[in-house]
N, C-alpha and C positions, 0 to 999 in steps of 0.2 A: 306329279313331279315332272319337271322338265329334265331331259337327259342332256347333260353337257357333252359336247363332242370336241375332242382335241385330236386333230389329224396328225399322223406321223410326218416328220420332215425327212425321214430316211427309210423309204419303202424297202421292204425285204425282197430278196431275189425269189422270183417265182420258179417253180420246177421247169427245167428245160424241156422235159418230155413228160407231159401229163398222162401218157398211156402207161407209164411205169410207176405211177404213184402207189404206195403201199397204203397202210391204214394208220392214221393218227400220229405221224412222225413229222409232218410239215404243217406249219401254222401261218395264219394270215397276219396282216399288219396291225390289227387292232383287237382289243378285248373290251368287254363290258364289265363294270364293277359297281357294286352298291353295298353300303354297310347298314347294319342293324344294331341298335342299342336299346335295351329295355327302357321304357319310359319315353323314348324318342321315336321308336319305330324305324322303318327304312328311310335312309337319307343319302344324299350325295350320289345319285346315279350318274355315271359318266362312261363315255367311250373314250379310251385312251390308247396310245401306241402299245403294242404287245410288250410286256416287260415281266421280269420276275416279281414275285410277291415277297413282302417282308412280313413274316408271321413269327411270333414268339414261339420258341420250341416247347413251351408249356401249354400251347393251345390245345384244347380238348379234341380237335379234329385228329391230331396225331396220336392220341393216347386211347381214345374211346370210339373212334370211327364215326364221329358225329358229322355225317355228311350224306347228301343225296345228290343224284344227278339225273340227267335225261340225255337222250340221243335222238336227233332227227336230222334231216338232210335238206339241202337246197339243190334244185336241179335246173340245168340250163336247157331250154327248149330249142327247137330247130330255128325259131325266129330270133334267138338270142336273148329272150327274156328269162327271168329267174323266178322259180316258184317253190313253195313249200307244200308238204303233204301232211294234212291233218295236224298242224302245229298246236292248235288249241287243246287237242287231246293230250299231247305231251305235257303242256303246261299244267293241266288239271291233274295228271298222274303225278307230276312232281310235287304238287301241293299235297296229294294223298301220301306220298312218300315222306314229305317233311313232317306231316302230322304224326306219322308212326314213330319217327325218330325224335319228335318234339322240337324240331327246328322251327324258327319263326315262320308263320304263314305269310303269304304274299299275294298280291293282286295278279291273277293269271293274265288278264288283259294287258296290264302294264308290262309284264315280262314278255308277252308275245310282241308287243310294240318294240321292246328293247331288242329282241331277236331280229325283227324286221329292219330296224335302223342299223344294226351292226352288219347284217348281210347286205343291206343296200350300200353301205360304205365300202365293204370289201368284196362286192360282187364280181370284180374283175378276177377274183381268185376261183370263181366257180368254173370247173373244167368244161371245156367245149369239145369233149371227146365222148364217144358212146360208153355208157355204163359208169362213167366217173361222176362224182358229185362233190358237194361241199358238206362235210359233216359238222353238225352244230352241237356243241356240248355245253348246256347250262348246268351249273352245279352250285350247291349251297353248303357252306361249311361253318362249323362252330369255331369261333375265335376266342372263347373264354380262356383266360390265362389262369387256370386253377386245376390242380390235379385231383381235387375232390369231385365226387359225383353229385351233380345238382342240376337244377333247371337252367336252361341256356339263356344267357343274358346278352351275348354278343355274337353276331354272325356276319358272314360276307357272302354275297351272291356274285357269281361270275359267269360269263359266257365266252368261250373261245371257239374258233373256227379252224377246220383242217380240211384241205382238199384231199379226197381219197379216191383210190382207183376202184376198178371193178372187183367185187367179191370173188368173181370167177374169171381170172385173167385168161384161163384156158377154155372158157365156155362152161355152161351149166352142166354139172355132172353129179351123179349120186355119190354120197359119202357113206363111209362105214362107221358104225356107232357101237361103242362099248356100253353095255348096261351096268351101271355101278350099283352094287348091292351092299357096300360097306359104308362109305362116306355118304352124307346127305347134305344137300344145299340149304334147306330151310325146313321149318316145321310149322304147322298150323298154330297161330297165335304168336308166331315170330315175325320176321321181317321179309318173308318170301314174296309178298305182294308189293313190297317197296323196292324202288331201284336205288340201292345203297351199296357202298363198296364192300361191306362185310359179307354180303351174299356171294360176291365174286371172289373174294379172298378165300372163303370157305370151299370154293370149287377148285382151287388150284391143284391140290394134291391129286384128286381123281383125274383131273384133266391131264396132268403130267403123266400119270400112269397110263392113261389111254394113248397119249402121244407116243410113249415109249413102245407100246405094243402095236403101233401102226394105225390107230383109229383117229378119226377126225374130231369126234365129239363124244361127250358122255351123255347117256340118257339117265336122268335122275329119277329115283323112286322116293316115295314119301318117307318122312322121317320117323313116323310112328310104327308102321307095319312093315316097312321096307318091301312094299308090295304094289302100291299104286303108282302109275306113271305120272310124272309131273312136267318136266321140261327136258329139252335136249340142248346141252350146252347153255348158251344164253338166250335160247329161243323157245317159243311155244312149239308144240308138236301136234301133228294131225295124222290120222290114219283113215284110209278109205277101205272099209270092210263090207264086202257084199253089196257094193253100190251106195253105201251110207258113209258119211264122214263123221268120225268120232274124234273128239278132242277132250283132254282133261278139263274138268270143270274148275272154276275159280274158287278154291276152297280156302283161300287166305295164304297159301304157301306157293301159289303160282302167280307169276307176274301177269297182270292184265294187259297183254300186248296190243298196241295200236294196229300192227299188221294182222294179228290174230283176229281182232274185231272186224277188220276190213275183209279178210278172207271169209269169215262166217257170213257176212252180208252178201258178198259176191256169190258164194256157193248157193245160198238160199234163193237168191234172185235168179239163179240159173236152174232152179227146180230141184236141187239136191237136198236131201234131208241131212241136217247136221245135229248131232247129239253132243251136248256138253255134259259129261258124266265121268264117274270113276272108271278107269280101265286098268286092270291088273297086268303085271308082267306075264303071269301065267296065261291070261287070255290072249295077250299079244303073241306069245310064242305058239299057242294053239292055232291062232289064225294064220300064222306063218306056215306051220306044218300042214295045215289043211288046204292052203291056197286061198283062204277067204280074204287075206290081206292083199289088196290090189295095189295100194300105194301107201307111202309114208313120206312125210316131209316136215322140216322145221320151218318156222316163219318168224321173221324179225326185221328190224330196220336195216341192219347191215347187209344181210344176204337177200332180203325180201322173201324168197322161197329157196330152201335147201333140200333137194330130194335125197332120200335115204336109200342106200343100196343094200345094206345088210345090218343085222343086229347080232352082237355077240353077247351071250349071257351064260355065265359059269362055264360049262364045257361045250356049249353049243354055238355054232355060227350059222345063221339062216339068212338066205338072200331074199330081197324084196324085188318082185317084178323083173327078175333076171338082170338086176343091176341096171335097169333102164329107167329113164324119166317117164313117169306116167302122164297120161293126158290131162288129168286134173291139176297136178302140180304145174305142168307146163302152161296151162291156160291161166292159172292164177298168176304165175310169174309174168306172162305176157300182158295180162290185163293191168296188174298193179304197176309194172314198170312203164306201160304205155300211158297210164294216167299221170304217173309221176313226172315223166319226161315230156308230157304234152303231146304224145303221138296219137292218143285216142281221146274221145270225149270223156269228160268227168261228169256223169249224171248225178253224183252224190254231193257235189259242192265240197269236196275234200281239199281242193287246191286253193292256196292263198298266194296271190301274186306279190312279189317283192317290187316296190317302186323302183323305177330306173334311177340310176345314180344322178344326182343333181349337180 
């Protein structure tokens, strides 16, 4: 399919100070849209000026959460070019998420091409300041006008772009984490491995409780035993224990993060042993008390690496590495951001260049 492009005749005002960008509140001039109808498949892909959507209030996306999404970024390098980091991985993960929700499948290569065309058109919005980037949000929603539960017949695919600031405006610092032992984010056999809105909605209550108590994120335990560690906030989590890196295995309730996969490869290539296995909260607290836990960090697209300074569990608060950033977390952050912003060589062919604006 050919993507029709209609350029805006009224460009939007760009942020006056890109060093003060927040996250996801400013949007670029254009969006991508494409429709699906059973029997016809995907059709009418186009890039149009950013505008509101007209969707019937009976659409299933509003009532049953029939939607999936992805998050990736475009980075401006020192020579002014723009590049993406492992975008094909995001497109494939979105297909996996769509399959779980039973939204219509799509061609990952076509969607990657749509991302590249949209970013190419709006590449002037990619910030040219350190640590800022252009956030890319593809999402697929069910537009069936029917309050009955049934197979999905109609859907819409969209991509929007948002220039975002540094996740750490004050510099990379360890964060404090509350271990949640009541609410759960997902269960095995559920939607935990999919990137869908329901997972994030289910996290809101615990996240609010943690924020009220002064903690930055929630560490989630599994939904069956309330025992095994899964994720931290919206990120995967890793622990360096006695020189070995341990991360929760992908049991079906943990999101298979692109940054997680990248970290594992970088760590192993540097000669560190990485174990993907179940790790219980009791084991974590024991390693904290004994001093065996050397470092802990979250990893994901938004933050890249988020060092953890302490864990609070029930009536205990234990500090990690004296609230300092560990060498492993720092090296991962430096390496990943170096590749993403083009400051160091990419030996893995993770980078995809965006064509210069024609």
